[in-house]
C-alpha positions in Angstrom: 134.1 27.6 -61.5 137.9 26.3 -61.3 139.0 29.2 -62.4 136.9 32.1 -61.0 138.4 29.7 -57.5 141.9 30.5 -58.7 141.3 34.0 -59.3 139.5 34.8 -55.7 142.9 33.0 -54.4 145.6 34.7 -56.7 144.4 38.0 -55.6 144.3 37.2 -51.7 147.8 36.5 -51.9 148.8 39.4 -53.9 146.3 41.7 -52.2 147.4 40.4 -48.6 143.9 40.0 -48.0 142.5 39.4 -44.6 139.3 38.0 -45.4 138.7 35.1 -48.1 134.8 33.5 -49.0 135.2 30.4 -50.6 131.3 29.3 -50.0 129.2 27.5 -52.2 132.6 26.3 -54.6 131.4 22.2 -54.9 134.9 21.8 -53.2 135.8 18.0 -52.5 138.9 19.2 -51.2 141.4 21.4 -49.7 142.6 24.2 -52.7 146.1 23.2 -52.5 146.6 27.3 -54.5 145.9 28.3 -50.6 149.0 25.6 -49.1 151.6 26.2 -51.6 155.2 27.8 -50.9 154.0 30.0 -48.1 150.4 30.2 -48.0 148.5 33.1 -47.1 150.4 34.7 -44.0 148.6 37.8 -43.7 144.9 35.5 -43.9 142.5 35.5 -41.0 139.1 34.4 -42.2 138.5 31.9 -44.3 135.1 30.7 -44.8 134.6 27.3 -46.8 131.1 26.4 -45.8 128.7 24.1 -48.0 131.6 22.4 -49.9 131.9 19.0 -50.3 135.1 19.1 -47.8 136.1 15.3 -46.1 139.0 16.5 -44.4 141.7 19.2 -43.5 145.3 19.4 -44.3 148.3 18.8 -41.8 149.7 21.9 -42.8 147.0 24.2 -42.3 148.5 26.4 -39.2 151.8 25.9 -40.8 150.2 27.6 -43.9 147.8 29.5 -42.6 149.1 30.8 -39.0 146.9 34.0 -38.8 143.3 32.4 -39.0 141.2 33.9 -36.1 138.3 32.2 -37.7 137.6 29.2 -39.6 133.8 28.9 -41.0 133.6 24.7 -42.2 129.6 24.9 -42.0 127.6 22.1 -44.1 130.9 19.9 -45.5 131.5 16.1 -44.9 134.3 16.2 -43.0 134.3 13.3 -40.5 138.1 14.1 -38.6 139.9 17.1 -38.2 143.8 16.8 -38.3 146.2 16.7 -34.6 147.8 19.9 -36.3 144.5 22.1 -35.6 145.7 22.7 -32.4 148.6 24.7 -33.4 146.6 27.3 -34.9 147.6 29.5 -31.9 145.5 32.3 -32.7 141.7 31.0 -33.9 138.9 32.2 -32.1 135.7 31.0 -33.9 135.7 27.2 -35.3 132.9 26.7 -36.5 132.5 22.9 -38.0 128.6 22.6 -37.8 126.5 20.7 -40.1 129.6 17.7 -40.5 130.6 14.0 -40.8 132.5 14.4 -37.2 132.4 10.9 -35.0 135.5 12.2 -32.9 137.5 15.3 -31.6 141.4 15.2 -31.4 142.5 16.0 -27.9 144.8 18.7 -29.6 141.3 20.5 -29.5 142.2 21.6 -26.4 145.6 23.4 -27.4 143.8 26.5 -29.1 143.7 28.6 -26.1 142.4 31.9 -27.9 139.5 29.9 -29.0 136.4 31.8 -28.2 133.2 30.1 -30.3 132.9 26.6 -30.8 130.1 25.2 -32.8 129.7 21.2 -34.0 126.0 21.1 -34.2 124.4 18.7 -36.4 127.5 15.7 -36.3 128.0 12.2 -34.8 129.6 13.3 -32.2 129.4 10.4 -29.3 131.8 11.9 -26.9 134.1 14.7 -26.1 138.2 14.8 -25.1 138.0 15.4 -21.3 140.8 18.5 -23.2 138.4 20.7 -23.6 137.9 21.5 -20.5 141.6 23.5 -21.1 139.7 26.5 -23.5 139.7 29.2 -20.7 138.6 31.5 -23.3 135.8 29.5 -24.6 131.9 31.7 -24.5 130.3 29.5 -26.7 129.9 25.9 -27.3 127.3 24.1 -29.4 127.0 20.1 -29.2 123.5 20.1 -30.7 122.1 17.3 -32.2 125.0 14.8 -31.8 125.0 11.2 -30.0 126.6 12.8 -27.1 125.5 10.3 -23.9 127.2 12.9 -22.0 129.0 16.0 -20.6 132.6 16.1 -19.3 133.2 17.0 -16.0 136.8 19.2 -16.8 134.2 21.4 -19.0 133.7 22.7 -15.1 137.1 24.4 -16.1 135.9 26.7 -19.1 135.9 29.6 -16.6 134.6 32.1 -19.3 131.5 29.8 -20.4 128.6 31.9 -21.2 126.3 30.1 -23.6 125.5 25.9 -24.1 123.8 24.3 -26.1 123.4 20.3 -25.7 119.6 19.9 -27.3 118.7 16.6 -29.3 121.4 14.1 -27.3 121.4 11.3 -25.4 122.2 13.0 -22.5 121.0 11.2 -19.1 122.4 13.8 -16.4 123.8 17.4 -16.4 127.5 16.9 -14.5 126.8 19.0 -10.6 130.5 20.6 -11.3 128.9 22.7 -14.2 127.1 24.6 -11.5 130.1 26.3 -10.9 130.7 27.9 -13.9 130.1 31.4 -12.9 129.9 33.2 -15.7 127.6 30.7 -17.5 124.2 32.9 -19.0 122.4 30.7 -20.6 122.0 26.2 -21.0 120.1 25.1 -23.0 119.5 20.7 -22.8 116.3 20.5 -24.6 115.2 16.8 -26.3 117.8 14.5 -23.9 117.0 11.8 -21.8 117.3 13.5 -18.5 115.8 12.7 -15.2 117.3 14.8 -12.3 118.9 18.5 -12.2 122.1 19.3 -10.2 120.5 20.2 -6.4 122.8 23.7 -7.3 121.7 24.5 -10.9 120.9 28.2 -10.8 122.7 29.0 -7.6 124.8 31.2 -10.2 123.0 34.8 -10.4 124.7 34.5 -13.8 122.5 32.2 -15.2 119.5 33.3 -16.3 118.3 31.2 -19.1 118.2 27.7 -18.6 115.6 25.8 -21.4 115.1 21.8 -20.8 112.0 21.3 -22.7 111.1 17.7 -23.8 113.1 15.4 -21.5 109.9 13.7 -20.7 111.0 11.8 -17.7 112.6 15.2 -15.7 110.3 16.0 -12.9 112.0 18.1 -10.3 114.6 21.4 -10.8 116.0 22.9 -8.2 113.7 26.0 -6.8 116.8 28.0 -7.6 115.3 27.9 -11.1 112.1 29.7 -9.9 113.1 33.2 -10.6 115.0 32.4 -13.8 113.7 32.1 -18.0 112.8 28.7 -17.9 111.6 26.1 -20.5 110.3 23.3 -19.3 107.3 22.2 -22.1 106.7 18.7 -22.6 108.5 17.4 -19.1 107.9 15.1 -16.9 104.7 13.7 -19.1 106.2 10.2 -20.1 103.4 7.7 -19.3 105.8 6.3 -16.1 105.7 10.0 -14.8 101.9 11.0 -15.6 101.1 7.6 -13.5 103.5 8.6 -10.6 101.8 12.0 -10.2 103.1 14.9 -8.6 104.8 13.5 -5.5 108.5 13.9 -3.9 109.8 10.3 -5.0 108.9 11.4 -8.6 110.8 14.8 -8.6 113.8 12.6 -7.2 113.8 10.2 -9.6 117.8 10.3 -10.9 118.8 11.7 -7.6 122.8 11.1 -7.7 124.4 7.9 -6.2 126.0 10.3 -3.1 122.9 10.9 -1.1 122.3 8.5 1.1 119.9 9.7 3.5 116.6 12.2 2.3 115.4 13.6 5.5 112.0 14.9 6.4 110.7 17.8 8.4 110.1 15.6 11.7 113.7 14.3 11.3 115.9 16.7 13.5 119.4 15.1 13.5 121.7 15.2 11.2 123.7 11.7 10.5 127.3 12.1 11.7 128.6 11.5 8.5 127.1 14.9 7.1 128.4 16.2 10.0 131.8 15.0 9.6 131.6 16.1 5.5 130.6 19.4 6.4 133.5 19.4 9.0 136.0 18.7 6.9 134.6 20.6 4.3 135.3 23.9 6.3 138.5 22.5 7.4 140.0 22.6 3.6 138.1 25.3 2.0 138.2 27.8 4.6 140.9 27.5 7.1 139.4 28.9 10.1 139.4 26.3 12.6 142.4 25.3 15.3 142.2 21.6 13.4 145.1 20.8 11.5 144.1 20.3 7.9 144.9 16.5 7.2 146.5 15.1 4.6 145.2 15.1 1.3 146.3 11.5 1.0 144.4 10.2 4.2 141.4 10.5 2.1 139.6 8.6 -0.9 139.9 10.1 -4.2 136.4 9.7 -4.0 136.1 11.3 -0.8 138.4 14.3 -2.4 136.4 14.8 -5.0 132.8 15.2 -2.8 134.8 18.0 -0.6 136.1 19.4 -4.2 132.7 19.6 -5.5 130.2 19.6 -3.0 126.5 17.3 -4.1 125.0 21.2 -3.2 124.0 23.8 -1.2 121.3 24.2 1.3 118.7 26.8 -0.7 117.5 28.3 2.6 120.9 29.3 4.6 124.0 28.3 1.5 125.3 25.3 4.0 126.8 22.8 1.9 125.5 18.7 1.5 127.3 16.1 0.9 125.3 12.7 1.6 122.0 14.2 3.3 119.4 16.8 1.8 116.3 17.5 3.1 113.9 17.9 -0.1 110.1 20.2 -0.6 108.4 19.5 -2.8 106.5 22.8 -5.0 104.5 21.9 -8.0 104.5 24.6 -10.7 101.1 24.1 -11.1 100.9 25.8 -7.6 103.4 28.5 -8.5 102.7 31.8 -10.2 104.1 30.1 -13.2 101.0 27.8 -13.7 99.3 29.5 -16.4 103.0 30.4 -18.0 103.9 26.5 -18.7 101.1 24.5 -19.3 102.3 21.3 -21.0 104.4 20.2 -18.1 103.8 18.1 -14.4 107.1 19.5 -13.0 107.4 20.6 -9.1 110.2 22.6 -7.8 112.6 21.0 -5.2 114.1 22.8 -2.7 116.8 21.0 -1.5 117.9 21.7 2.8 120.7 20.9 4.8 118.3 20.4 7.8 114.4 20.0 8.8 115.0 23.5 10.5 115.6 25.2 7.0 112.7 22.8 5.2 110.4 24.0 7.3 111.5 27.6 6.8 112.3 27.7 3.3 109.8 29.8 1.2 109.9 29.5 -2.2 108.7 33.2 -3.2 110.9 34.3 -0.6 
């Protein structure tokens, strides 16, 4: 086996191969032959799946500077070195089925990265720097121990496919609803209790899978015309006892919500009106009112103005602390025959009692 390995690396160096396959070699450490002298300056794709590697060399980027794809699926890697950030041309990195417990912040320096696969590791969190990967299109973090997704992930403006199945997620940051290119979102088998008001507002998002989140009862009405997976949702003993009620669908409502209005309430609270006016001043600039300096506002308020709670499902008015929700049990819709093992409802979140009364789920 060692002789075959040496020959494969020798031939790759001699003939300046761009692809090198070192899968199934029972490697316990990174081959030193790859790092000798100048390394493999011409190598673009390195396949080292199903070995027994536990780490990567610090001089990987120095010796293999032109790597575009690196496949390390099914090893025993527990740590990747900070030097990984120097692989400036890397577009695809597969570290699935390893033993990673930590991801170094330098991962954010891989500015050419388009595909990052980290499924089936032991990750509990992500560095915020992952939001610096503006070319990232695919992110798979399923089967880890994540309790949250970083809000800065919304800066991955090219993200199209996000998979986070089988984690410990309790919420989905509303900031991620601003990912305008996101086409498929999968968060099955987590601990979600609530979905952001704006989830599904983007026309690009067409597939949302949240199966087997047993305490998840309410779906934003934006998802009604999307392809959704909701089998096993809302089936916990607590949820089944509560029935299909609005209060059950609003479990996990964000702390920013201070008022939950109804069809009979015709007055919007003054605080909500003030926030809507501030938002128009800051984001539209079509007013004679002078814009207050940002430092005059609390950080929490600035954050809320930048990322509103959501937009009215009827008229698209921004909402901040007040919502007017309306319940549409899935069993009463045309989708009842498609989704059987679930008790979820669609919820329309409106900005006023007028929009609430005139909202049509199928309109």
